[in-house]
N, C-alpha and C positions, 0 to 999 in steps of 0.2 A: 504494500500500500504506500502511495506517495505521501511524503511528509511536507506540510506547508507551514513552517514556523513563522510566528509573528509575535512581536513584543508590544503591539498596540492595544488590542483588546480582544475579549472573548465573552461569551455569555452562557449561562446555564438556565434552567427553568426558574431559578429564584434569584440569581445574581447577575450583575453586569460588572466585569472587571476591565478597567482601562488603565494602561500603564502600571499595572500591578496594584492599583488601588480599587477599592470598592466604590463604584461610581456613585451610588445613591448615598452612601454613608460618609465617604472621604472626600468627594469632589464637589458634588452639587451643593451650592450655597457656601462652599469653602474657598473656591478659587474662581478667578475671572475667566471669561472665555479667552482673553488674550494670553493668560498664563497657560491655559490648556493647549492653545495652538502652538506656543513656543515649546512646551513639553513634548507634544506629539511629534514635532519635527526634530527636536534636538535629543529626545530621550533623556532629558534631564530638566529639573526645575530651574527656572531662571532666578538669579539673585534679584533683589529689589531694584537695583540700578538697571540691570538688564531688562527687567520687565517694564520699567518706566520708559526706557528708550524704545523698546519693541512696540509697546502700545501707542507711543507717540508716532511711530512710523505708520502704523495701521490707520491712525486718525488722519495723518497727513495725506494718505493715498486714497481715502474713502470716496472723495467726490471732487469734481472740478467743473461742475455745471453741465451745460448741454454739449458734451464732447461727442465725437462720432459713435463711441460705444454706447452712450446713453440714448442717442437718437436711434441707433440700431435696435436697442432693447425696446424702446417705446413703440417704434414702428412694427416690430414683431408682435407686441401685445395688441396693437391695433388690428393686425391681420388674424391673430389667433388669441383672442381674449381669454380662452380657456387654458392657455399654456404659459403660466408664469415661468415654469422651468425653461421653456423654449426662449422666452424673452431674456431671462437671465443669461442663458447660454449664448444668445446672440450678442449680448453686450460684452461678455467675457472673451469671445472669440476674436475681438478686435484688439486684444492686448498684445501689441507687437512693437516694432522698432520705433514707432513714433509716439505711441501712447502705452504706458504701463511697462512695456518691455525694456524701457530705458533703465529701470531699476536693476534688472538682470545684466544688461549690457554694461552699465557703469561698474557694477560689482565685479564683473568678469575682467574688464579693462584694468581696474585697479589691482585685482588679484594677480593678473599676469605680470604687471609691472613689478609688484612686490616679489613675486616668485623668482624673478631674475636676479635677486640680490642675495640669495642663499642665506637668509636670516640675518644678514648684516645691514641694519637699518640706520638711517641718519639720526643724529641727535641734535641737529640744528635746523632752523628754517632754511638756511642756505643749502643744506644737504637735501632736504625734501624738495626744494625748488629745482635742484639739479636733476633729481630723479624724475620729477614731474615733466620737466622740459624734454628729457630723453624719451619718455613714454609718449608725449604729444607728438614729437617729431616722428617717431616710429609709426604711430597711428596714421599720420598724414602721408607719410611716405608710402604706406600701404593703400592709400586712396580711401581711407575710412574717416568718418567724422569722429570727433572726440565725444563719447557719450557723457551726458550730464551737463553739457554746455548749451545754453540757449533755452528760450521758452517763447512760444508764440504770443503769449499774453503778458507775462511778467518780464518785459524787456529790460527794465532797470533794476531787477532784483526779485527773486522769488521769495515771498515772505516766509515760506516754510524752512528755507535753508538755514538761516542763522539760528532758528529755534532748535532744529535738530542738533546742530553743533553745540549749542548751549546746554541742552538737556544731556547730551552724551558727556560733556565735560563735568557738569554738576553731579551726574550719576557715577562718575569714575569709570566709565566704560568706553571712552574715546580711545580708538586704537589706530593702527597704521593706515587702514583704508581711509578713514576720515582725515588723517594728517596729510596723506597724499592727495586727497581730493581738494583740501584747502589749498595745497600748493599748486594744483592745477588752476585754481581760481586766480592765484597770484601771477603765474608766469605765462598763461596762454596769450594775453594780448600782444606780447612782444614777439610771439611765434606766428600767430595767425593774422595779426594786423588789426584786430578789433577786440573790444571787450564784450564778452557775453556773460550772462548771469549763470551761476551754478544753480541748476534747477532742483526742484524738490524730489523728483523721481531719482535723480542721480545721488543726492545726499542720502536718501533712504537706502539705496543700494549699498553705499559705503557703510552706513550704520549697520545694516543687516549682516554685511560681511564681517564687520568688527565683532558682531555678536556670535560669530563662529559658523554661520550658515554658508554652505557651498554655493557657488554661483548658479548651479543648476536649479536651486530651490527658490532663488530670489524673486523670480517673476510670479511664482505661486503665492508669495505673501502679498504682492501687489494686487493680484487677482482676488485674494481673500479679502483684502481691504475694500476693493472696488465693488465686491459683491454687496456689501452693506449699502454703498451709495446707489447702486443700481436698484436694489430692492426699494430704497426710498423713492427713487424716480418712478418705479412701477406703481408703488402705492399712490403717488401723486397722479400718475397717469390714469388710474382707476377713478380717483376723486375728481380730477380736472383734466380731461383728455387733451393732449396736444398733438398726438400722432396723426390724426385725420387731417388736421390743419397743415402739418408739415407736408404730408403727402399731397394735399390739394395744391399748396403753394409751389411745390416742385413740379407737379404735373402741369400747372398753368405756365410755368416758366420754360418748359422743355420746348426746344425748337428742332423739329425734325429736319435732317439734312439727308436727302437721298444719296445713296452711295454712287461714287463715280462709275460710269460705264467702263 
């Protein structure tokens, strides 16, 4: 018989066990959802400082207004009002290189830059700036954008970014990924010829990486956070529908152009 081991959870007729704890007696009413999410992914309980930063990241990524993923979710609910799960899925499927995926991309970029230094990390801002400059130049030489730089709305500074830096410092959990990301903010104008803001998705990726999560998981946390925002939009869509109006406006603005012969 095939064996499928798991350390996450199991159930019997009378009990539910999650992470080795009795769900009803040890977890419900005892820990927050954020703590459980961290524990499930890391297989360890976060410290108080780690939990504060982690939950701040989830809040930072929960919503950003009528983004494409929100519009997709609302329009899906318009077409299939019986399918909240389909609408949520439609919104989450748009988490890619421009929206939400930046969290993973930035964490991966920073982790790769740090990995090239064999554990010997700078102890001065000048050293971090040198490392950041080398990483930016390598990224641009490969024809890739530097993840975490720029924002379509917050062109003069993303309000979430300094808060994540501050909370990480106050909580004693700021690490090398955040230090390197801060250095990217300092040195990039001299390399790319203009100043761009360090965006919230990028700083959240740096923070999650400092919490010990591997790059492959980082987009999952962005999607976990955005699920709450999408659910809020869908609840609003049920109360005060916008999807039909969005569809009608687009339909009226479409100009058909016959294909060339």
